[in-house]
N, C-alpha and C positions, 0 to 999 in steps of 0.2 A: 401441323401434322407431318410427320416424316414422309418423304416421297420415295419410299422403297417399296416398290410393286414386285420385285423379284425375290426378296428375302423372305424367310419363314416368318420372322417376327422382327419387332423394333420397338425402341422406346420413343414416346412422343417427345418433341423438342422441348416442350415446357414442363415436362416430368409430372404431367397431371395423372399419367397411368401407363399401364403396358398395353399395347395394341398387337394384335396378331394378324398378319396378312392372311387372308382367306381366298381360297378359290371359289368363286361363285359360278354356278351353272344356271343359264338362262334358257327358256323356252320362248320363242320369239314368233309372232305372226306379222306378215307384212304384204301390203299391195305393192308389187314392184314396178307398177307402170311409170312412175315418175323417176325411178333410179337407174343408174348406170350399173347396176348388179350389186352383189354383196361387197366385193373387195374395194377397200381404200384406194382412192387414186388421188395422185398429186394435182390432176388437172380440174378436178371438180369436187364439190362437197356434197354431191347427190349420190351417195352410196349408203347402203345400209350399215356397213361396219363403220364408216365415218360418222353418221349420225349417233349411233350408239356410243362410241368412243368420246365424242364431244359432250354428251350428256354425262356420262360416268365421270370423265375427267373434271367437270364442272362440280359434279357432287362431291367428289374427294380431294379436289384441289390438288391433284397430281395428274401425270400422264398415264392413262390407263389402256392397255392393248386389249382387244376383244377378239377371241379366236373363234371362228365359225366352223360347223361341222362340214360345210360345203361352200362352194363359190357360185351362188345362182348368178345367172347371167342377166344382162340388162333386160327389164321388162318382165322378168320370171317372179313368180309369187312364192309365199311359204306359209304353210299353216302351223308348222312346229319346227322351225329352224332351232337347232341347239348350239348354244355358244357358251364360252366361259371367260373369266377374267379374273386375275389376281388383284385384289383390293384391300385397303386398309380403312375401314369404316367402323363407325359405332351403330350404324344403323342396322335394323333388323332385315331379314330377307324380304318381308312385306313392305317395309318402309322403302328399301331400294326399288322394289317393283313400283310402287306408287309414285316414287320420285321420277323414275324414268319415264313412265306413262304421262305424268304431268307436263314434262318438257319435250318428249318425242313428238314428231309430226303425227297428225291423226291416222296416217296410213301405216303406222308402225306400232305394235302393241307387244309389250312383254307380258306374256301370260303367267309366268311363274319363275321366281327366283329361289334357288336352293344352295345352301352351303355344301360343297362338294369336297372330296379327298384332294389333297395337293397334287397328286399325280393324274387327276382326271384331265384329259385332254379331248376336247369335243370332236376334233378331226381324226387324231390318231387311234382313239378308243372306239370309234364308230365301226360297227360290224356289217351294217346293212342300211340301205336307204330305199324308201318308196316315193316314187313320183308319179303324178297322175296328169295326164294330157286329156283336156276335154275340147270336143269338136261339137258343133251345132249345125243340123241339118234341116231345121224348120223352113217353112215357105217365107217367112218374113225375118228380116233382120232382129236379133235379140238386143234391143236398145239397152237393157239394164244389165246385160250379161256381156256386153260387147268387149270389156277389158279382160275378160277371163275365159274367153272361148275362141276357138278358130271356127269362123263361118264358112261352111262348106256349100258350094252351090250344086254339088253332086252328092248323091247318097252311096257310099261305098258298100261293097260286099264283105259283110262281117265274117262269114265263113272262110272267104278266101284269105283275110287278113289273119284270121285265127291259124289258118293252115301255115302261112308264112312264118308267123310268130313262133310256131313249133320248132322251126329251123333255127331260130335265133336264140332260144332258151339254152342255158347251160354255160359252160365255159368255152369261151372262143376269143380269138384275136379280132376285136372290134376296131381295127385300124380304119376300115371303109367307112365307119360311122364316127370318126373323129375329125372335127374341123381344123385341128392344129397340125399342120403339115410338118412342123419342126419338133413334134413330140419325141423326146429322147427316151423317156421312161416307157416302160411295158404298156402296150395296149390291150393286154389279156384281161378280160373282166368275167365275172360269173354273174349272169342274169337269170335267176331262178324262177322269176314269174314275170309273165306278160299276158294279162288279162285284157279282154276287149268286150266291152258290154255296152248295151244300149238302154236308155230310159227315156221314153218319149222321143223328143227331137235331138237328144243328147247323146253322144258317143264317148265312152271312156276308155282310155288306154292306160292301165296301171302296170307300173314297172317295179320290180324289187330286185335288188342286186347288191353285191358287195361294195360297188362303186361305179361311177359313171365318167366317162370322158367328156371333153369339152363339146358341148352341143350334142351329145350322144343321143339322149332321149328324144330331142326334137328331130334328128336325122332318122332315128329309127321310125318315129311316127310319120314323117313325111314319106319314107320308103314304103311303110306299111299301107298308107293311103294310096300309092300309086298301084299296090297290088290290089287294093279294093276297087279302084277305078279300071281295072282290067289292063293297066299298062306295063304290068310286070306279072310274071307267074309266082307263085309261092315257091316253086322249087328253084327259082332263080337266087334264092337267098344263100343257098350253099355256094355258089359261085361267087357271089358278092362278099362273102366272108373270107373266101380263099384269095380273092383279088387283092385285099388290103389296100384299096385305092378309094379315097373320098369321092372321086370324080364318078365312080360307078354306082354310088348310091344315090338315093332320091333327094328331093329338095329338103331344106331344113324348115320344118314347120314353125310358124310364127311364135314368138315368145310368150305372147299373153295367154295362150292356152295351157302353159305348164306350171304346175304347182308342186313344190316339195311338201310331201304329206307327213313324213315321219322319219326319224333316224334311230337305228337300233343299236343298243349297247349290251 
């Protein structure tokens, strides 16, 4: 089989037929607990992108590059990460899905595979993302949810946090909520939704925006929790945005509470 992953079409070496390189779109769920984030790294094979590329490269007998809609950090989970890859294969989308799920680790699942247009790019075409951060406030440790929640020893005031979230919604320079001090690109983002809700012992922070900076959702959550614990005022969010200084914001909430929920196109 020809190893042309970036050309529109190619003939097989043995002339058995004409094969078209197709752009495939993947919907992927994963438990990020064991992984060093989404992005492939030369120092470890424990990344989501690396595991996906290894399986697809084995399937096609060529080197396959998988492009993700975002780069979740180490320990962060996803319910519906979107990715795409150019491949030359005779397998149907369902057969590709089944092959991947057969050889991927049990904590990574490909929910759907579809043929996409040649121009589809999972990251550049994304127009919005939804993340959810989950906290637990019950009196005893959540043994079976411990990998997916942040266990709080205090019970925060949701009304105070909602008031603070009102100052953070909209288009702002979120430099104070970015963990990368060498960020050269714009730190302006539009966060149009921050919902804070409770269901029993669980507190959910749901964020929707056009995009998020490195650790941004976790820093937003850590800062809002400090408001909920009475360590900051809701009104201080205005000064925090103007400061454009990471040291002024709250602690970074632990990775295990964060899940990518959805990507909009």
